N, C-alpha and C positions, 0 to 999 in steps of 0.2 A: 512407459513410466507414467503413473498418475499425475494429473496436472498440479495437484497440491504438494507434490514432493519436489524439492529443488534440485536442479542439476548438480552433480558432485563437482567440487572445484577442480580445475585443471591441475595436474601434477607438475608443478613448477619447482625444479630443484633449487632455484634461487631463493624461494621462500621456505621450502621444506628443509633445506640444509643451509643455515645462515652462512657457514664458511665458504660456501660455493660462490656467493655473491662477490667475494673478494677476488676471485679469479678472473673476473670479466676483463676483457680487452676489447678495444675498438678495432674493428676490421672495416676495410673499404671493399665491398662486394663490387666486382667490375661489370657484371651483367653484359656479356658480349651479345651482340645481335649481328647477323650477317649483313655486311655492307661494304662500302668502298671508302675507307677513311683516308684522309690526306696525310702527307708525311709529317705535318706539324699537329697531328691529332693523336691522342692516346688510342691504341688499337691492339687487338689480338690478331696476329697473322697478317697485318697490313704492311705496306712498305715503310721502312723506318727512315728517319732523318739521319743519313749516314755521311760522315765527313768524306770529302773528295780525296784527301791525302791518306786515307786508311783503306787498304784493299779489303774487299769482302772476305769474310772467313770461309775457309773450306775445311772439310774433315778428311784426313788422309789415312784413317785407320786401315790396318791390313784387312783384306777381305772385301773392301769396297769396290764396286764395279761401276763403271760409267761408260757413256758412249764416247766414241772416238772424236776426231776433229770435227765431224759434222753431226750434231745431235739429231738431225733429221734421219740419219742412216742408222736404223735400228738393228742392222746386221752386224755392226762393228761395236762390240762390247769389250772393253778392256779394263784392266785393274787401274784404279786412279782415284784421286780426290774428288769429293762431291761438294757442292756448295751447301752451306748451312742455310736453314730457313728462318725467317723472322717469326718469332713467337709472340713477344709482348713489347710494347712501347708505352711508357708511362711518363707523362709530364707532371712535375710537382703540383702544378696548379690544379690538377684533377684529383690528386690524392693528398690533400693537405694534412692528413694525419700520419703520413709516412715520412719518416726522417731520412733525408738525403745527406750525403757527405757535404762538407762546406764547399761552396762555390759550384755545386752541381744541382741541376734541376731536371735532368732527364735520365731515365733508366731504360736500358734496352736489353733484351734477352733473345738470343738465337740458340738453335741447337741443331744437331744432325738428325735427320728424319730416318736414319737407318738403325737397325738393331746392332749393338756391339757386344757380341757374346763373349769376347775375350776380356772385356773390361769388367772390374769387380762390380760396378753398379749396372752395367749391361744395357743401359737404355739410350739416352739421347745425347750425352756428353755436351751439356750446355755451356755457353759463355755469356757472361753478364757484363755490362758496360755502364758506368756512371759518366754522364756527360754534362756539359753546359750548352744549352740550346743556342744561345746568342753566339758563342764561339764556333759552333758547328755551322751556323748559317753564314757567319762572316767569312769562313774559310772555303765556302762552296760545298756543294753536295755531290756525292757519287752519282754519275750520270745514269748508271744502270745497275740494278740489283739482280745478280744472276738467279735464274729460276731453275729449280731441279726438274729433270725430265722423268717421264714414266720409267720405272726401273731403278731410279736413283733414290727412292724413298719408300718407307713403310707407310701405307695409307693412314694407319692408326696415329701416326706421329705428326701428321700435317694439320696445322690449325687452319680453319676457314677464316678468310678475311672478315674482320668484324669490327664494328664500332663499339665503344664502351659507354655505359651510363653508370658511372660510379655512384654508390650509395652507402652510407655508413650503417653499420649494424654492431650490436653488442654481441661479442663472441665469447664462448666458453670452451674449455678444454674437452677433448674426448676423454674417454675413460682411461686411455693410456698415459695422460698427463695429470691425472688426479693424484693428490697426496695419498700416500699409502694408508693413512689413518682416516681417510674421508669415506663416508658410506657411499655405496654405489648410487649413481643418480638415474639408473635405468637407461643409460646410453644417451638420450637427448641428442642424437646425431641426426639432424633433419636436413634434407636437401632443400634446394630453392623451391618454394611453392609455385605451382604451376600458374597461379594467377598473379604472380609477381609481388605478392604482399610480403611484409616483413616476417621474419622468423618469430616464433613465440618467444617470450622472455625466458632466459635461462638456457637457450639451446645452443648447440655447437653447429656453427655455420659451415656447411659443406658446399663449397663453390669456388670458382676462381676468384682469388681475393688477395689484397695486400694487407699486411698486418694481421692482428688476431692470433689465432692458434693454428698450428698444422692440423690437417684433417687426417690423422693417422688412422689406418685400418689394421696395422700391425703394431707391435710394441714400439714406443717412441725411441728415436735414434738422433738426439740432438748433437750437432757438431760443436767442437770447440775451435777457436781460431788459434793461429800459431803462438799467441802470447798466453794461451791457456784460458781465455774467457769463453764462457758458454755463449754461443751466438743466439740472436733473437730471430724469431720467425719474420721473414720478409714477404714472401709470395707463396701461394698455393696455386698450382695449375691443375685443375681436375674438372671432370664433367663435361667441359666444352670440347675436349679432345679425347678420343677413345683410349689411346695409350695402351692398347692390348688389355692384359688383365691387371694393369697398374691402378692402384687406388688413387694416386696423385703424385706430382712431383713438387717437392718442397724446397724452397730456397731460404737461406739464412744469412744474416750479416752481423758483423761485429761493430756496434756503434762506438765502442771504446777505443778502437784502433783507427789511425788515420786512413782515409780512403774507404772505410767500411769494407774490409775484406769479406768474402762471401764463400759459401759452400752450398751443396745441395744433397738431397736424399730423395729416394722414391720407395714406395712400398706396394705390395700387391694385395688384391682382394683375398 
């Protein structure tokens, strides 16, 4: 391009389509990095702050196989429940933009690392917990978190132990959540830049994040709570875990109901 010809302006749907700007939501991008987080740190795949009086959850879906009484004996494989794996732990102090239920300041997510072909959603069967950090510490911590053994998990569903470096970003919907009368924005679905820089203005943030918009790759499937309220996006887990051909696992909660009831969805590429 000749030196006297200015560069064309970047195609930013926020400025090209004024209505698009009204759809912005704040997201907290979690930025996992492999590490060894402590139990009182926000983490992906790290050991959680688990109360001593609450047994660690297991998944006993039909078709699960585990080792017998001695996990070192790999010749004895029997049907049985397998321990769930820690996926995410978030303290409210690290995600100030995320609404917690009253009296709670700790969110924990676990799931089963095996495939569940008989289940309608078919993937990880997660469980989500809202807790109060001070109450957990005062009551004592579970002395040992069971670890899954080889053969008790699908490698794609195992998060690597990682520390988090939360950062806020302006997040916009994917094309599946755009109003029907809004012009196409060209997608603007951008992954995390390799150099760690922020997303361009007006982009849809595709990363493991809290808040913001779901990173749908298929048509949107927002859940309603039992009272009929459409839930809000809570978490997206994507990119940092392979999850087979899944685009992401999305978690939702209802801030209008006590305790913030939750639900989840996943979609495939």
